[in-house]
C-alpha positions as CSV (number, residue, x, y, z in Angstrom):
1,M,-2.3,-12.5,77.8
2,D,-3.8,-14.0,74.7
3,G,-1.0,-15.6,72.7
4,K,-2.1,-13.8,69.5
5,E,-1.3,-10.5,71.3
6,L,2.4,-11.6,71.1
7,A,2.3,-12.0,67.3
8,S,3.0,-8.6,65.9
9,V,2.0,-7.7,62.3
10,C,5.7,-7.1,61.3
11,G,7.0,-10.6,62.2
12,I,8.5,-9.7,65.6
13,Y,7.5,-12.1,68.4
14,C,6.6,-9.7,71.2
15,G,7.1,-12.5,73.8
16,G,10.9,-12.0,73.3
17,C,10.9,-8.2,73.6
18,E,12.6,-6.7,76.6
19,F,9.9,-4.0,76.8
20,L,7.0,-6.4,77.1
21,G,5.2,-6.0,80.4
22,G,7.0,-2.8,81.2
23,Q,6.9,-0.1,78.6
24,C,4.7,-2.1,76.3
25,A,1.8,-4.6,76.4
26,G,2.5,-6.0,72.9
27,C,1.9,-4.3,69.6
28,N,-1.6,-5.9,69.1
29,S,-2.7,-5.1,72.6
30,V,-1.9,-1.4,72.2
31,E,-3.3,-1.4,68.6
32,G,0.0,-0.5,67.0
33,K,0.8,2.2,69.5
34,P,3.8,1.0,71.5
35,F,5.8,3.6,73.5
36,W,8.1,4.4,70.6
37,T,5.3,5.5,68.3
38,E,5.1,8.8,70.2
39,Q,7.8,9.8,67.7
40,M,5.7,8.9,64.7
41,P,3.7,11.5,62.8
42,N,0.3,10.0,63.7
43,G,1.3,8.1,66.8
44,V,0.9,4.6,65.3
45,C,3.3,2.2,63.8
46,P,3.2,2.6,60.0
47,L,3.3,-1.1,59.5
48,Y,0.4,-1.7,61.9
49,D,-1.5,1.2,60.4
50,C,-1.1,-0.1,56.8
51,C,-1.7,-3.8,57.6
52,V,-4.5,-3.7,60.1
53,N,-6.1,-0.3,59.8
54,S,-5.9,0.1,56.0
55,K,-5.8,-3.4,54.6
56,A,-7.6,-5.4,57.4
57,L,-4.9,-8.1,57.4
58,E,-3.7,-10.0,60.4
59,H,0.0,-9.6,59.5
60,C,2.2,-8.3,56.8
61,G,2.9,-11.9,55.5
62,L,-0.6,-11.9,54.1
63,C,0.0,-8.9,52.0
64,D,0.9,-9.4,48.3
65,E,3.3,-6.4,48.5
66,L,5.6,-7.9,51.2
67,P,8.3,-6.6,51.4
68,C,7.0,-3.1,50.6
69,K,8.8,0.2,51.0
70,T,7.4,0.8,54.5
71,F,8.5,-2.7,55.6
72,L,12.0,-2.2,54.2
73,E,12.4,1.2,55.7
74,M,11.2,0.4,59.2
75,R,14.2,-0.2,61.5
76,D,15.4,0.2,65.0
77,P,17.6,3.3,64.9
78,S,19.9,1.7,67.5
79,M,20.9,-1.1,65.1
80,S,23.9,-1.0,62.8
81,D,23.1,-1.4,59.0
82,E,24.2,-5.0,59.3
83,E,22.0,-5.7,62.3
84,A,19.1,-4.0,60.7
85,A,19.5,-6.0,57.5
86,R,19.7,-9.3,59.5
87,A,16.6,-8.3,61.5
88,L,14.7,-7.4,58.3
89,A,15.5,-10.8,56.8
90,E,14.5,-12.6,60.0
91,R,11.2,-10.7,60.2
92,Q,10.4,-11.5,56.5
93,Q,11.2,-15.2,57.0
94,A,9.0,-15.2,60.2
95,L,6.1,-13.8,58.2
96,V,6.5,-16.3,55.4
97,R,6.5,-19.1,57.9
98,R,3.5,-17.6,59.8
99,K,1.6,-17.5,56.5
100,E,2.4,-21.1,55.8
101,V,1.5,-22.6,59.2
102,G,-0.9,-20.0,60.7
103,T,-0.5,-17.8,63.7
104,E,-1.2,-20.4,66.4
105,Q,1.4,-22.9,65.1
106,W,3.9,-20.0,64.5
107,L,3.5,-18.9,68.1
108,S,3.9,-22.4,69.5
109,E,7.2,-22.6,67.5
110,R,8.4,-19.4,69.2
111,E,7.3,-20.4,72.7
112,S,9.0,-23.8,72.6
């Protein structure tokens, strides 16, 4: 798998996801349609749809609107409010770092 396939648009490192290789091949590999998007109105992750399909950006960190309403509202429903807030802050920090150093360096930092 290409390393860039493990760098999701929202700041999550797919290489650390429990569903990678089983239920999911990585957000970029499935073009923003991981298994959980079956529950979404148009079957695609709203963040991927906005970032890649609408704005043609590599990731949300390159968007001047980060954090936008969609970014702030997207959360894993199994998380508590505290866990979701922490995950949101971590994703935002990851995206800022990725913008600073580029995707390849960001990935190497995750993989080491």
